[in-house]
C-alpha positions as CSV (number, residue, x, y, z in Angstrom):
1,X,160.6,153.7,-32.3
2,X,159.7,157.0,-30.7
3,X,161.9,160.0,-31.3
4,X,162.3,160.5,-27.6
5,X,164.2,157.2,-27.3
6,X,167.7,156.8,-25.8
7,X,170.2,154.0,-25.7
8,X,171.2,153.1,-22.1
9,X,174.3,151.0,-21.8
10,X,174.8,149.6,-18.3
11,X,178.1,148.5,-16.9
12,X,179.9,147.7,-20.1
13,X,183.2,147.6,-18.2
14,X,186.3,145.5,-18.5
15,X,185.9,144.0,-15.0
16,X,182.8,142.1,-16.2
17,X,185.3,139.6,-17.8
18,X,187.1,138.8,-14.5
19,X,187.3,135.0,-14.3
20,X,186.2,135.1,-10.7
21,X,182.6,135.9,-11.9
22,X,182.5,132.4,-13.5
23,X,181.5,131.5,-17.0
24,X,179.4,134.0,-19.0
25,X,176.9,133.6,-21.8
26,X,176.6,135.5,-25.0
27,X,180.2,136.2,-26.0
28,X,178.9,138.4,-28.8
29,X,177.1,140.9,-26.5
30,X,179.8,143.5,-27.1
31,X,179.5,143.2,-30.8
32,X,175.7,143.8,-30.5
33,X,176.3,146.8,-28.2
34,X,178.8,148.2,-30.8
35,X,176.2,147.8,-33.5
36,X,173.5,149.6,-31.4
37,X,176.0,152.4,-30.6
38,X,176.8,152.9,-34.2
39,X,173.2,153.0,-35.3
40,X,172.2,155.5,-32.5
41,X,175.3,157.7,-33.2
42,X,174.7,157.6,-37.0
43,X,171.1,158.7,-36.4
44,X,172.2,161.3,-33.9
45,X,170.0,159.7,-31.2
46,X,170.9,160.0,-27.5
47,X,173.3,157.5,-26.0
48,X,173.7,157.3,-22.2
49,X,176.3,155.2,-20.2
50,X,176.1,153.8,-16.7
51,X,179.3,152.9,-15.0
52,X,179.4,150.8,-11.8
53,X,181.6,152.3,-9.1
54,X,181.8,149.3,-6.7
55,X,182.5,150.0,-3.1
56,X,183.6,146.4,-2.5
57,X,187.4,146.2,-2.0
58,X,187.5,142.9,-3.9
59,X,185.5,144.1,-6.9
60,X,187.2,144.5,-10.3
61,X,184.7,147.3,-10.9
62,X,186.1,149.5,-8.1
63,X,187.2,153.0,-9.3
64,X,191.0,153.1,-9.8
65,X,191.3,149.5,-11.0
66,X,191.7,148.6,-14.7
67,X,188.4,146.7,-14.6
68,X,186.5,149.9,-13.9
69,X,187.2,151.2,-17.4
70,X,184.6,150.9,-20.2
71,X,185.0,148.1,-22.7
72,X,186.6,149.3,-26.0
73,X,183.3,148.4,-27.9
74,X,181.3,150.7,-25.6
75,X,183.6,153.7,-25.0
76,X,181.5,156.9,-24.4
77,X,182.0,159.8,-26.8
78,X,182.7,163.2,-25.0
79,X,179.1,164.4,-25.4
80,X,177.5,161.2,-24.1
81,X,176.6,161.4,-20.4
82,X,177.9,158.9,-17.9
83,X,176.0,158.1,-14.8
84,X,178.1,156.5,-12.0
85,X,176.3,154.2,-9.6
86,X,177.4,152.1,-6.6
87,X,174.3,149.9,-6.4
88,X,172.4,147.7,-8.8
89,X,169.9,150.3,-10.1
90,X,171.1,153.0,-12.4
91,X,168.4,155.3,-10.9
92,X,169.6,155.1,-7.2
93,X,172.2,157.8,-6.3
94,X,172.4,159.2,-9.8
95,X,170.6,161.9,-11.7
96,X,169.5,159.6,-14.5
97,X,165.8,160.0,-14.0
98,X,166.1,163.8,-13.9
99,X,168.2,163.8,-17.0
100,X,165.7,161.6,-18.9
101,X,162.8,163.8,-17.8
102,X,164.7,167.1,-18.6
103,X,165.4,165.8,-22.1
104,X,161.9,164.4,-22.7
105,X,163.3,160.8,-23.1
106,X,160.4,158.5,-22.3
107,X,161.7,155.4,-24.0
108,X,164.9,153.4,-23.3
109,X,166.7,150.8,-25.3
110,X,168.8,148.9,-22.7
111,X,172.0,146.9,-23.2
112,X,174.8,145.9,-20.9
113,X,175.7,143.7,-18.0
114,X,174.6,141.7,-16.1
115,X,171.2,140.6,-17.3
116,X,169.9,139.4,-14.0
117,X,171.5,142.0,-11.8
118,X,172.1,145.6,-12.8
119,X,170.2,145.4,-16.1
120,X,167.2,143.8,-14.5
121,X,167.1,146.1,-11.5
122,X,167.4,149.2,-13.7
123,X,164.8,148.0,-16.2
124,X,162.3,147.2,-13.4
125,X,162.8,150.6,-11.8
126,X,162.6,152.4,-15.2
127,X,159.3,150.7,-15.9
128,X,158.0,151.5,-12.4
129,X,158.9,155.2,-13.0
130,X,156.8,155.2,-16.2
131,X,159.4,154.8,-18.9
132,X,158.9,152.5,-21.9
133,X,161.7,150.0,-21.9
134,X,163.1,147.6,-24.5
135,X,165.8,145.2,-23.5
136,X,168.2,143.8,-26.1
137,X,168.6,140.1,-25.5
138,X,171.8,139.7,-27.6
139,X,173.4,142.9,-26.2
140,X,173.1,141.7,-22.6
141,X,174.8,138.9,-20.8
142,X,175.4,137.4,-17.3
143,X,177.4,134.8,-15.4
144,X,176.6,131.4,-14.0
145,X,175.2,131.4,-10.4
146,X,174.8,129.0,-7.4
147,X,171.9,129.2,-5.0
148,X,172.0,128.8,-1.2
149,X,171.8,125.1,-1.5
150,X,174.7,124.9,-4.0
151,X,172.7,124.2,-7.1
152,X,174.4,125.4,-10.2
153,X,172.6,127.5,-12.8
154,X,174.4,128.0,-16.1
155,X,174.8,131.6,-17.4
156,X,172.4,131.0,-20.3
157,X,169.7,129.8,-17.9
158,X,170.2,132.9,-15.7
159,X,170.1,135.2,-18.8
160,X,167.0,133.5,-20.3
161,X,165.1,133.5,-16.9
162,X,165.9,137.2,-16.3
163,X,164.7,138.2,-19.7
164,X,161.5,136.1,-19.3
165,X,160.8,137.8,-16.0
166,X,161.1,141.2,-17.6
167,X,159.2,140.4,-20.8
168,X,155.7,142.1,-21.0
169,X,155.4,143.4,-17.4
170,X,158.6,145.5,-17.3
171,X,159.9,145.6,-20.9
172,X,159.7,144.4,-24.4
173,X,162.6,142.1,-25.2
174,X,164.1,142.0,-28.7
175,X,167.4,141.7,-30.6
176,X,169.8,144.4,-31.7
177,X,169.2,143.8,-35.4
178,X,165.5,144.8,-35.0
179,X,166.4,148.1,-33.3
180,X,169.1,148.8,-35.9
181,X,166.5,148.1,-38.7
182,X,164.0,150.4,-37.0
183,X,166.5,153.2,-36.8
184,X,167.6,152.9,-40.4
185,X,163.9,152.9,-41.5
186,X,163.3,156.3,-39.9
């Protein structure tokens, strides 16, 4: 793992657990995020947080609502930057790209929610901007979905498909234990 690597945690917010989203895969994602956070912090590596500021009146991720808050397992420390976004990509309407370039951070380890929406969109854009991206499969999760014909897709299927679409072309996909092992081996 390059020394210019940062951990980017996307939308690890309480509102992700709102029952209206439907069932979710990977109930241990938060534990994997916590393990990554601990490893990065212990090694004094950069940690960046993205927080979704929904503009939808019905969204639990709207600022001012309890669901907008970070999950306890992913609370930012005072020195860790927070990038607030109102769209799927962490790079649109934020200074994330400028921050990464100013701090010579060319590699991102990405965790958070949801795999097929904000994680995928941000990873694709990061890769297109020239960053090296690794997505942590067990530190990401999503919800079940229905298509326009009413077909149901379980959360695990959505998660797996999103990761398969990112693998190789946009990112390397691995598990938290591998990244923690690499950090400890430094």
